[in-house]
LOZAMAR-303156 format. One record per residue (C-alpha): x, y, z; residue in three letters; residue number from 1. Coordinates in steps of 0.2 Angstrom, whole numbers, plus 2048, in hexadecimal, padded with zeros to 3 digits. Layout:
! residues N
<east:X, north:Y, up:Z, aa:ALA, i:NUM>
...
//
This chain:
! residues 404
<east:800, north:800, up:800, aa:MET, i:1>
<east:805, north:812, up:7FC, aa:ILE, i:2>
<east:7FE, north:81F, up:807, aa:SER, i:3>
<east:7FA, north:82F, up:7FE, aa:ILE, i:4>
<east:7F5, north:838, up:80D, aa:SER, i:5>
<east:804, north:834, up:817, aa:LYS, i:6>
<east:810, north:838, up:809, aa:LEU, i:7>
<east:808, north:848, up:803, aa:LEU, i:8>
<east:7FF, north:84E, up:812, aa:CYS, i:9>
<east:809, north:847, up:821, aa:ASP, i:10>
<east:7FA, north:83F, up:828, aa:LEU, i:11>
<east:7FE, north:833, up:836, aa:ASP, i:12>
<east:7F8, north:821, up:834, aa:ALA, i:13>
<east:7F9, north:811, up:83E, aa:GLU, i:14>
<east:803, north:809, up:830, aa:GLY, i:15>
<east:811, north:816, up:830, aa:ASP, i:16>
<east:81D, north:80B, up:839, aa:GLY, i:17>
<east:819, north:7FC, up:82F, aa:LEU, i:18>
<east:81A, north:804, up:81E, aa:ARG, i:19>
<east:826, north:812, up:820, aa:TYR, i:20>
<east:830, north:80E, up:830, aa:ASP, i:21>
<east:829, north:81F, up:836, aa:ALA, i:22>
<east:820, north:81A, up:846, aa:ALA, i:23>
<east:829, north:827, up:850, aa:ASP, i:24>
<east:822, north:835, up:845, aa:GLU, i:25>
<east:810, north:830, up:849, aa:SER, i:26>
<east:805, north:833, up:858, aa:ASP, i:27>
<east:7FA, north:824, up:854, aa:ARG, i:28>
<east:7FC, north:813, up:85B, aa:PRO, i:29>
<east:806, north:809, up:84F, aa:GLN, i:30>
<east:803, north:7F7, up:847, aa:ILE, i:31>
<east:816, north:7F5, up:848, aa:ARG, i:32>
<east:823, north:800, up:84E, aa:GLU, i:33>
<east:82F, north:7FB, up:840, aa:ARG, i:34>
<east:82D, north:7F8, up:82D, aa:VAL, i:35>
<east:827, north:7E6, up:82A, aa:GLN, i:36>
<east:833, north:7D8, up:82A, aa:ARG, i:37>
<east:825, north:7CB, up:827, aa:ARG, i:38>
<east:817, north:7CB, up:81A, aa:PRO, i:39>
<east:805, north:7D1, up:81D, aa:VAL, i:40>
<east:7FB, north:7C1, up:81A, aa:VAL, i:41>
<east:7EA, north:7C1, up:811, aa:VAL, i:42>
<east:7E0, north:7B2, up:815, aa:TRP, i:43>
<east:7D2, north:7AE, up:809, aa:ASN, i:44>
<east:7C8, north:7A6, up:817, aa:ALA, i:45>
<east:7BB, north:79F, up:80A, aa:THR, i:46>
<east:7B8, north:79F, up:7F8, aa:ARG, i:47>
<east:7A5, north:7A1, up:7FA, aa:ARG, i:48>
<east:79D, north:7B2, up:7F8, aa:CYS, i:49>
<east:78B, north:7B9, up:7F7, aa:ASN, i:50>
<east:790, north:7C4, up:7E9, aa:LEU, i:51>
<east:798, north:7C1, up:7D7, aa:GLU, i:52>
<east:7A4, north:7CF, up:7D4, aa:CYS, i:53>
<east:7AB, north:7D0, up:7C2, aa:VAL, i:54>
<east:7BD, north:7D4, up:7C9, aa:HIS, i:55>
<east:7BE, north:7C7, up:7D7, aa:CYS, i:56>
<east:7D0, north:7C2, up:7D8, aa:TYR, i:57>
<east:7CB, north:7B2, up:7E2, aa:ALA, i:58>
<east:7BD, north:7AD, up:7D5, aa:SER, i:59>
<east:7B1, north:7AB, up:7E3, aa:ALA, i:60>
<east:7A1, north:7A1, up:7E1, aa:GLU, i:61>
<east:791, north:7A0, up:7EA, aa:ARG, i:62>
<east:793, north:78E, up:7EF, aa:GLN, i:63>
<east:7A0, north:787, up:7FB, aa:PRO, i:64>
<east:7B0, north:781, up:7F4, aa:ALA, i:65>
<east:7B7, north:770, up:7F9, aa:PRO, i:66>
<east:7C7, north:770, up:804, aa:GLY, i:67>
<east:7C3, north:780, up:80E, aa:GLU, i:68>
<east:7CE, north:780, up:81E, aa:LEU, i:69>
<east:7C4, north:77B, up:82D, aa:SER, i:70>
<east:7C3, north:785, up:83D, aa:THR, i:71>
<east:7D0, north:77B, up:845, aa:ALA, i:72>
<east:7DB, north:77C, up:836, aa:GLU, i:73>
<east:7D8, north:78F, up:835, aa:ALA, i:74>
<east:7DD, north:791, up:847, aa:ARG, i:75>
<east:7ED, north:787, up:843, aa:GLY, i:76>
<east:7F1, north:793, up:834, aa:LEU, i:77>
<east:7EF, north:7A2, up:83F, aa:LEU, i:78>
<east:7FB, north:79A, up:84C, aa:GLU, i:79>
<east:808, north:797, up:83D, aa:GLN, i:80>
<east:806, north:7AA, up:838, aa:LEU, i:81>
<east:809, north:7AF, up:84A, aa:ALA, i:82>
<east:818, north:7A4, up:84C, aa:ASP, i:83>
<east:81F, north:7AC, up:83D, aa:PHE, i:84>
<east:81C, north:7BD, up:844, aa:ASP, i:85>
<east:810, north:7C3, up:836, aa:VAL, i:86>
<east:80A, north:7D4, up:83B, aa:PRO, i:87>
<east:7F9, north:7D4, up:833, aa:VAL, i:88>
<east:7ED, north:7C7, up:82D, aa:VAL, i:89>
<east:7DF, north:7CD, up:821, aa:LEU, i:90>
<east:7D0, north:7C2, up:821, aa:PHE, i:91>
<east:7C9, north:7C2, up:80F, aa:SER, i:92>
<east:7C0, north:7B7, up:803, aa:GLY, i:93>
<east:7B4, north:7B4, up:7FA, aa:GLY, i:94>
<east:7AA, north:7BD, up:808, aa:GLU, i:95>
<east:7B2, north:7B8, up:819, aa:PRO, i:96>
<east:7A2, north:7BC, up:822, aa:LEU, i:97>
<east:79A, north:7AD, up:81B, aa:VAL, i:98>
<east:7A5, north:7A2, up:826, aa:ARG, i:99>
<east:79B, north:79E, up:836, aa:ASP, i:100>
<east:7AC, north:79E, up:840, aa:ASP, i:101>
<east:7B3, north:7AF, up:83A, aa:LEU, i:102>
<east:7B0, north:7B8, up:84A, aa:ILE, i:103>
<east:7B8, north:7AA, up:854, aa:GLU, i:104>
<east:7C7, north:7AA, up:848, aa:LEU, i:105>
<east:7C9, north:7BD, up:849, aa:VAL, i:106>
<east:7C9, north:7BB, up:85C, aa:ASP, i:107>
<east:7D6, north:7AD, up:85B, aa:TYR, i:108>
<east:7E1, north:7B8, up:850, aa:ALA, i:109>
<east:7E0, north:7C6, up:85C, aa:SER, i:110>
<east:7E5, north:7BB, up:86B, aa:ASP, i:111>
<east:7F4, north:7B5, up:861, aa:LEU, i:112>
<east:7FA, north:7C7, up:85F, aa:GLY, i:113>
<east:7F6, north:7C8, up:84D, aa:LEU, i:114>
<east:7ED, north:7D8, up:846, aa:ARG, i:115>
<east:7DD, north:7D2, up:83E, aa:PRO, i:116>
<east:7D5, north:7DC, up:831, aa:VAL, i:117>
<east:7C7, north:7D8, up:825, aa:LEU, i:118>
<east:7C4, north:7DA, up:812, aa:SER, i:119>
<east:7B1, north:7D9, up:80F, aa:THR, i:120>
<east:7A3, north:7DE, up:803, aa:ASN, i:121>
<east:79A, north:7E5, up:812, aa:GLY, i:122>
<east:789, north:7DF, up:80D, aa:THR, i:123>
<east:788, north:7D2, up:81C, aa:LEU, i:124>
<east:78E, north:7DE, up:82A, aa:ILE, i:125>
<east:780, north:7E2, up:836, aa:THR, i:126>
<east:783, north:7ED, up:846, aa:ARG, i:127>
<east:783, north:7DD, up:850, aa:GLU, i:128>
<east:790, north:7D5, up:844, aa:THR, i:129>
<east:79B, north:7E5, up:845, aa:ALA, i:130>
<east:79A, north:7E5, up:858, aa:ALA, i:131>
<east:79F, north:7D3, up:859, aa:ASN, i:132>
<east:7AE, north:7D5, up:84D, aa:LEU, i:133>
<east:7B3, north:7E4, up:857, aa:ARG, i:134>
<east:7B2, north:7DB, up:868, aa:ASP, i:135>
<east:7BC, north:7CC, up:860, aa:ALA, i:136>
<east:7CA, north:7D8, up:85C, aa:GLY, i:137>
<east:7C8, north:7DD, up:84A, aa:LEU, i:138>
<east:7D3, north:7EC, up:847, aa:ALA, i:139>
<east:7CB, north:7F2, up:836, aa:TYR, i:140>
<east:7BE, north:7ED, up:829, aa:ALA, i:141>
<east:7C1, north:7F2, up:817, aa:GLY, i:142>
<east:7B1, north:7F2, up:80E, aa:ILE, i:143>
<east:7B1, north:7F1, up:7FB, aa:SER, i:144>
<east:7A7, north:7FE, up:7F1, aa:VAL, i:145>
<east:7AB, north:7FF, up:7DE, aa:ASP, i:146>
<east:7A1, north:80E, up:7D8, aa:GLY, i:147>
<east:791, north:817, up:7DB, aa:LEU, i:148>
<east:781, north:80C, up:7DE, aa:PRO, i:149>
<east:77C, north:807, up:7CC, aa:GLU, i:150>
<east:78E, north:804, up:7C7, aa:ARG, i:151>
<east:793, north:7FB, up:7D7, aa:ASN, i:152>
<east:784, north:7F0, up:7D6, aa:ASP, i:153>
<east:788, north:7EB, up:7C4, aa:ASP, i:154>
<east:79A, north:7E8, up:7C9, aa:PHE, i:155>
<east:795, north:7DD, up:7D7, aa:ARG, i:156>
<east:787, north:7D4, up:7D0, aa:GLY, i:157>
<east:779, north:7D8, up:7DC, aa:MET, i:158>
<east:76C, north:7E6, up:7DD, aa:ASP, i:159>
<east:76E, north:7EF, up:7ED, aa:GLY, i:160>
<east:780, north:7EB, up:7F1, aa:ALA, i:161>
<east:785, north:7FD, up:7F2, aa:PHE, i:162>
<east:778, north:801, up:7FF, aa:ASP, i:163>
<east:77C, north:7F1, up:809, aa:ALA, i:164>
<east:78E, north:7F5, up:809, aa:ALA, i:165>
<east:78B, north:807, up:80F, aa:VAL, i:166>
<east:780, north:800, up:81D, aa:ARG, i:167>
<east:78E, north:7F4, up:821, aa:GLY, i:168>
<east:79A, north:803, up:822, aa:ILE, i:169>
<east:78E, north:80D, up:82D, aa:GLU, i:170>
<east:78C, north:7FD, up:839, aa:ALA, i:171>
<east:79E, north:7FD, up:83B, aa:CYS, i:172>
<east:79F, north:80F, up:83F, aa:GLN, i:173>
<east:791, north:80E, up:84B, aa:ASP, i:174>
<east:79A, north:802, up:856, aa:VAL, i:175>
<east:7AB, north:80A, up:854, aa:GLY, i:176>
<east:7B3, north:7FE, up:849, aa:LEU, i:177>
<east:7C0, north:806, up:83D, aa:LYS, i:178>
<east:7BA, north:804, up:82B, aa:THR, i:179>
<east:7BF, north:80A, up:81A, aa:GLY, i:180>
<east:7BB, north:809, up:807, aa:LEU, i:181>
<east:7C4, north:7FD, up:7FB, aa:ARG, i:182>
<east:7C1, north:802, up:7E9, aa:TYR, i:183>
<east:7C8, north:7FA, up:7D9, aa:THR, i:184>
<east:7CA, north:806, up:7CB, aa:ILE, i:185>
<east:7C5, north:801, up:7BA, aa:THR, i:186>
<east:7BE, north:809, up:7AA, aa:GLN, i:187>
<east:7AD, north:804, up:7B0, aa:ALA, i:188>
<east:7AE, north:80F, up:7C0, aa:ASN, i:189>
<east:7BC, north:81B, up:7BE, aa:ALA, i:190>
<east:7AF, north:829, up:7BC, aa:ASP, i:191>
<east:7A7, north:825, up:7CD, aa:ASP, i:192>
<east:7B7, north:828, up:7D6, aa:LEU, i:193>
<east:7B4, north:839, up:7DD, aa:GLU, i:194>
<east:7A1, north:836, up:7E0, aa:GLY, i:195>
<east:7A5, north:827, up:7EA, aa:VAL, i:196>
<east:7B2, north:830, up:7F5, aa:VAL, i:197>
<east:7A6, north:83F, up:7F8, aa:ASP, i:198>
<east:798, north:834, up:7FC, aa:LEU, i:199>
<east:7A1, north:829, up:809, aa:LEU, i:200>
<east:7AA, north:838, up:811, aa:VAL, i:201>
<east:798, north:83E, up:814, aa:ASP, i:202>
<east:794, north:82D, up:81C, aa:VAL, i:203>
<east:7A4, north:82F, up:827, aa:GLY, i:204>
<east:7B1, north:824, up:81E, aa:VAL, i:205>
<east:7C2, north:82B, up:820, aa:ASP, i:206>
<east:7CD, north:81D, up:818, aa:ARG, i:207>
<east:7CD, north:819, up:806, aa:PHE, i:208>
<east:7D7, north:80B, up:7FE, aa:CYS, i:209>
<east:7D8, north:80C, up:7EB, aa:PHE, i:210>
<east:7DD, north:7FC, up:7E2, aa:TYR, i:211>
<east:7E4, north:7FA, up:7D0, aa:HIS, i:212>
<east:7DD, north:7EB, up:7C7, aa:LEU, i:213>
<east:7E8, north:7DC, up:7C9, aa:ASP, i:214>
<east:7E6, north:7CF, up:7BC, aa:TYR, i:215>
<east:7E2, north:7C0, up:7C8, aa:GLY, i:216>
<east:7D2, north:7B5, up:7C9, aa:GLY, i:217>
<east:7C4, north:7BD, up:7BF, aa:ARG, i:218>
<east:7CE, north:7CD, up:7BE, aa:GLY, i:219>
<east:7D9, north:7C4, up:7B1, aa:ALA, i:220>
<east:7C9, north:7C3, up:7A6, aa:ALA, i:221>
<east:7C6, north:7D6, up:7A6, aa:ILE, i:222>
<east:7D7, north:7DD, up:7A2, aa:THR, i:223>
<east:7CF, north:7E6, up:794, aa:ASP, i:224>
<east:7C5, north:7F0, up:7A1, aa:HIS, i:225>
<east:7D5, north:7F6, up:7A9, aa:ASP, i:226>
<east:7D8, north:808, up:7A7, aa:LEU, i:227>
<east:7E5, north:80D, up:79A, aa:GLU, i:228>
<east:7F5, north:813, up:7A2, aa:PRO, i:229>
<east:7F2, north:825, up:79E, aa:ALA, i:230>
<east:7E1, north:824, up:7A6, aa:ALA, i:231>
<east:7E8, north:81B, up:7B5, aa:LYS, i:232>
<east:7F5, north:829, up:7B7, aa:ARG, i:233>
<east:7E7, north:836, up:7B6, aa:ALA, i:234>
<east:7DC, north:82C, up:7C3, aa:ALA, i:235>
<east:7EB, north:82B, up:7CF, aa:VAL, i:236>
<east:7EF, north:83E, up:7CD, aa:ALA, i:237>
<east:7DD, north:842, up:7D0, aa:ARG, i:238>
<east:7DD, north:837, up:7E0, aa:LEU, i:239>
<east:7EC, north:841, up:7E6, aa:CYS, i:240>
<east:7E3, north:851, up:7E1, aa:ASP, i:241>
<east:7D4, north:84C, up:7EB, aa:MET, i:242>
<east:7DF, north:847, up:7FA, aa:THR, i:243>
<east:7E7, north:858, up:7FB, aa:LEU, i:244>
<east:7D6, north:861, up:7F8, aa:GLU, i:245>
<east:7CE, north:858, up:807, aa:TYR, i:246>
<east:7DD, north:85B, up:812, aa:HIS, i:247>
<east:7DD, north:86D, up:80E, aa:GLU, i:248>
<east:7CB, north:86E, up:814, aa:ARG, i:249>
<east:7D0, north:865, up:824, aa:GLY, i:250>
<east:7C9, north:854, up:81F, aa:GLU, i:251>
<east:7D6, north:847, up:825, aa:GLU, i:252>
<east:7D2, north:839, up:81A, aa:ILE, i:253>
<east:7DF, north:82B, up:817, aa:GLU, i:254>
<east:7E1, north:826, up:805, aa:THR, i:255>
<east:7EB, north:817, up:7FF, aa:LEU, i:256>
<east:7F0, north:810, up:7EE, aa:LEU, i:257>
<east:7F2, north:7FD, up:7EC, aa:VAL, i:258>
<east:7F8, north:7F2, up:7DF, aa:GLY, i:259>
<east:803, north:7FC, up:7D3, aa:ASN, i:260>
<east:814, north:802, up:7DA, aa:TYR, i:261>
<east:816, north:80E, up:7CB, aa:VAL, i:262>
<east:80C, north:819, up:7D6, aa:ASP, i:263>
<east:81B, north:81B, up:7E1, aa:ALA, i:264>
<east:825, north:823, up:7D3, aa:GLY, i:265>
<east:816, north:82D, up:7CE, aa:PHE, i:266>
<east:813, north:834, up:7E0, aa:LEU, i:267>
<east:825, north:83A, up:7E0, aa:ILE, i:268>
<east:823, north:843, up:7D0, aa:GLU, i:269>
<east:812, north:84A, up:7D6, aa:TYR, i:270>
<east:81A, north:850, up:7E6, aa:ALA, i:271>
<east:828, north:859, up:7DD, aa:ARG, i:272>
<east:81B, north:861, up:7D1, aa:ASP, i:273>
<east:80E, north:867, up:7DE, aa:ARG, i:274>
<east:818, north:868, up:7EE, aa:LEU, i:275>
<east:82A, north:86B, up:7E9, aa:GLY, i:276>
<east:83B, north:861, up:7E9, aa:PRO, i:277>
<east:83D, north:860, up:7FC, aa:GLN, i:278>
<east:82C, north:858, up:7FE, aa:LYS, i:279>
<east:830, north:84C, up:7EF, aa:ALA, i:280>
<east:840, north:847, up:7F8, aa:ALA, i:281>
<east:837, north:843, up:808, aa:ALA, i:282>
<east:82A, north:839, up:7FE, aa:VAL, i:283>
<east:837, north:82F, up:7F6, aa:ARG, i:284>
<east:840, north:82B, up:807, aa:ALA, i:285>
<east:830, north:824, up:80E, aa:TYR, i:286>
<east:82D, north:81A, up:7FE, aa:LEU, i:287>
<east:83F, north:813, up:7FE, aa:GLU, i:288>
<east:83B, north:80C, up:810, aa:ARG, i:289>
<east:82B, north:805, up:809, aa:ASN, i:290>
<east:834, north:7FB, up:7FD, aa:GLY, i:291>
<east:82A, north:7FA, up:7ED, aa:GLY, i:292>
<east:81F, north:7EC, up:7E7, aa:ASP, i:293>
<east:81D, north:7DF, up:7F5, aa:PRO, i:294>
<east:819, north:7CF, up:7EC, aa:ALA, i:295>
<east:822, north:7C0, up:7F3, aa:GLY, i:296>
<east:829, north:7CB, up:801, aa:GLU, i:297>
<east:81D, north:7D6, up:80B, aa:ARG, i:298>
<east:80D, north:7CF, up:806, aa:ILE, i:299>
<east:807, north:7BC, up:805, aa:ALA, i:300>
<east:7F7, north:7B3, up:803, aa:ASP, i:301>
<east:7F0, north:7A3, up:80A, aa:VAL, i:302>
<east:7E0, north:79D, up:801, aa:ASP, i:303>
<east:7D1, north:794, up:808, aa:TYR, i:304>
<east:7D9, north:783, up:806, aa:SER, i:305>
<east:7EA, north:788, up:80D, aa:GLY, i:306>
<east:7F4, north:78B, up:7FD, aa:ASN, i:307>
<east:801, north:799, up:7FF, aa:VAL, i:308>
<east:802, north:7A6, up:7F2, aa:HIS, i:309>
<east:80E, north:7B5, up:7ED, aa:LEU, i:310>
<east:800, north:7C1, up:7EF, aa:THR, i:311>
<east:7ED, north:7C0, up:7F1, aa:GLN, i:312>
<east:7EB, north:7C3, up:7DE, aa:PHE, i:313>
<east:7F7, north:7B6, up:7D8, aa:TRP, i:314>
<east:7ED, north:7A6, up:7DD, aa:GLN, i:315>
<east:7F2, north:79D, up:7CD, aa:GLY, i:316>
<east:803, north:799, up:7D5, aa:TYR, i:317>
<east:806, north:790, up:7E6, aa:SER, i:318>
<east:815, north:78F, up:7F0, aa:LEU, i:319>
<east:80F, north:781, up:7FB, aa:GLY, i:320>
<east:800, north:77D, up:807, aa:ASN, i:321>
<east:800, north:780, up:81A, aa:VAL, i:322>
<east:7F8, north:76F, up:81C, aa:ARG, i:323>
<east:809, north:768, up:817, aa:ASP, i:324>
<east:815, north:775, up:81E, aa:ARG, i:325>
<east:814, north:784, up:829, aa:PRO, i:326>
<east:812, north:794, up:821, aa:PHE, i:327>
<east:823, north:79B, up:827, aa:GLY, i:328>
<east:82C, north:78C, up:81F, aa:GLU, i:329>
<east:823, north:78F, up:80F, aa:ILE, i:330>
<east:826, north:7A1, up:80E, aa:TRP, i:331>
<east:838, north:79F, up:813, aa:SER, i:332>
<east:83C, north:792, up:806, aa:ASP, i:333>
<east:846, north:79B, up:7F8, aa:GLU, i:334>
<east:849, north:78A, up:7EF, aa:THR, i:335>
<east:839, north:790, up:7E6, aa:ASN, i:336>
<east:840, north:799, up:7D7, aa:PRO, i:337>
<east:832, north:7A5, up:7D5, aa:LEU, i:338>
<east:832, north:7AA, up:7E7, aa:LEU, i:339>
<east:845, north:7AC, up:7E6, aa:ALA, i:340>
<east:844, north:7B6, up:7D6, aa:GLY, i:341>
<east:837, north:7C2, up:7DD, aa:LEU, i:342>
<east:842, north:7C6, up:7EC, aa:ARG, i:343>
<east:851, north:7CA, up:7E0, aa:ASP, i:344>
<east:847, north:7D0, up:7D1, aa:ARG, i:345>
<east:850, north:7E0, up:7CC, aa:GLU, i:346>
<east:85C, north:7D7, up:7C1, aa:SER, i:347>
<east:84E, north:7CE, up:7B9, aa:ARG, i:348>
<east:843, north:7DC, up:7B4, aa:LEU, i:349>
<east:842, north:7E4, up:7A3, aa:PRO, i:350>
<east:84E, north:7F1, up:79E, aa:ASP, i:351>
<east:842, north:7FF, up:7A0, aa:ARG, i:352>
<east:840, north:7FB, up:7B2, aa:CYS, i:353>
<east:852, north:7F8, up:7B5, aa:GLN, i:354>
<east:856, north:80A, up:7AE, aa:GLY, i:355>
<east:848, north:812, up:7B8, aa:CYS, i:356>
<east:84C, north:81F, up:7C5, aa:GLN, i:357>
<east:83E, north:818, up:7CF, aa:TYR, i:358>
<east:843, north:805, up:7CF, aa:LEU, i:359>
<east:846, north:805, up:7E2, aa:SER, i:360>
<east:835, north:80C, up:7E6, aa:VAL, i:361>
<east:82B, north:802, up:7D9, aa:CYS, i:362>
<east:835, north:7F2, up:7D6, aa:ARG, i:363>
<east:82D, north:7EF, up:7C5, aa:GLY, i:364>
<east:81A, north:7F0, up:7CA, aa:GLY, i:365>
<east:80F, north:7E1, up:7CA, aa:SER, i:366>
<east:817, north:7D1, up:7C5, aa:ARG, i:367>
<east:806, north:7C9, up:7C3, aa:LEU, i:368>
<east:801, north:7D6, up:7B6, aa:ARG, i:369>
<east:811, north:7D4, up:7AD, aa:ALA, i:370>
<east:80F, north:7C1, up:7AD, aa:LEU, i:371>
<east:7FD, north:7C3, up:7A6, aa:THR, i:372>
<east:803, north:7CF, up:799, aa:ALA, i:373>
<east:813, north:7C8, up:793, aa:THR, i:374>
<east:813, north:7B6, up:799, aa:ASP, i:375>
<east:823, north:7BA, up:7A4, aa:ASP, i:376>
<east:822, north:7BE, up:7B6, aa:PRO, i:377>
<east:831, north:7CA, up:7B4, aa:PHE, i:378>
<east:82A, north:7D3, up:7A4, aa:GLY, i:379>
<east:823, north:7E4, up:7A3, aa:GLN, i:380>
<east:814, north:7E9, up:7AD, aa:ASP, i:381>
<east:808, north:7F0, up:7A0, aa:PRO, i:382>
<east:801, north:7FD, up:7AD, aa:GLN, i:383>
<east:812, north:807, up:7AF, aa:CYS, i:384>
<east:80C, north:818, up:7AA, aa:TYR, i:385>
<east:81C, north:822, up:7AD, aa:LEU, i:386>
<east:822, north:82C, up:79F, aa:ARG, i:387>
<east:833, north:829, up:797, aa:ASP, i:388>
<east:83A, north:839, up:79E, aa:ASP, i:389>
<east:834, north:834, up:7B0, aa:GLU, i:390>
<east:83C, north:823, up:7AE, aa:ILE, i:391>
<east:84D, north:82A, up:7A9, aa:SER, i:392>
<east:84D, north:839, up:7B6, aa:GLY, i:393>
<east:84B, north:847, up:7A9, aa:GLY, i:394>
<east:840, north:856, up:7AC, aa:SER, i:395>
<east:82E, north:853, up:7A8, aa:GLY, i:396>
<east:81F, north:85D, up:7A5, aa:SER, i:397>
<east:813, north:861, up:7B3, aa:PRO, i:398>
<east:808, north:853, up:7BA, aa:ILE, i:399>
<east:7F7, north:853, up:7B4, aa:SER, i:400>
<east:7E7, north:84B, up:7BA, aa:SER, i:401>
<east:7E0, north:84B, up:7A8, aa:ASN, i:402>
<east:7E3, north:83B, up:79E, aa:ALA, i:403>
<east:7E8, north:844, up:78F, aa:ASP, i:404>
//
């Protein structure tokens, strides 16, 4: 994750220590005091879901899938993660709330010293559910909304999904459970970006995570719905503009970008253009500590049947299964050539990446998108939108939030 609000507006957040080794600069309680040494783990607790989203990276279905980890096995997985000193476990799906034991497992994760967070479509959250999750120790619920009502409902395959998600957000807020928006930008919903943010700010949401489309699961079937690089650049610029505008009005909203580390280089360019060279240097220093694309290093995934993946989006490739070996052994086993390659990727990347002044803060962008587009996990990420002069370090024209 890249925090626009931290980098451009100096907004404190609980992830400052984990992401930027900047805990001592923040007045907020921190997830970890130091930059992470172990991966954040996404656990797809189930493949079952009550919705049918067109971009679902887990290819979730309405019916249960065979081989789902039992409650006892899930508790064992959480023990493995705690033993490996994982900082955060993200309960995801499918829709994790369809599991009858979810609250029990959140409680167990919290007791083990893990930080449990939730990724959900929000439609199943009642006030009672939110209160139970809060009491179990859930630290945060990220609720997915992918456009204004009509567009979101079409995206998610259910009439009323938008209204149900907003009710879920309000239920979380009513009981004091920290919550925020998850929004995946595509051609279909890019025009709704400002409207969704404005609407949910009015509802009281103050944390927004904007995801680039990664080409996993059903997302791989809609790559033609992804924004063209110029339009992607414009959307990111507009999100930066909006963040500054909100903060200038005294609205302390937290905005984050997920899934495309070319954004890191762009943010340095944006900061230089809008806020000056000193600010750009400070932004770069934070992003150097963050370390670029985290696949195979600072993010991991365990699916509903215990297979370990390089990221939650890259479920077509398994490193092993936690039923056979503990998670820590699987994640530390660099005899796997792809895992080892990702951890030493710079020399394997295309020439354009190797000659880029932002290689250290990007590290080639999404290796899954590159694999999908080029059949090579170390090929060119098709969503790199930096100009040649920005890649080489030459002077460029001012940043624009217009696609043209």
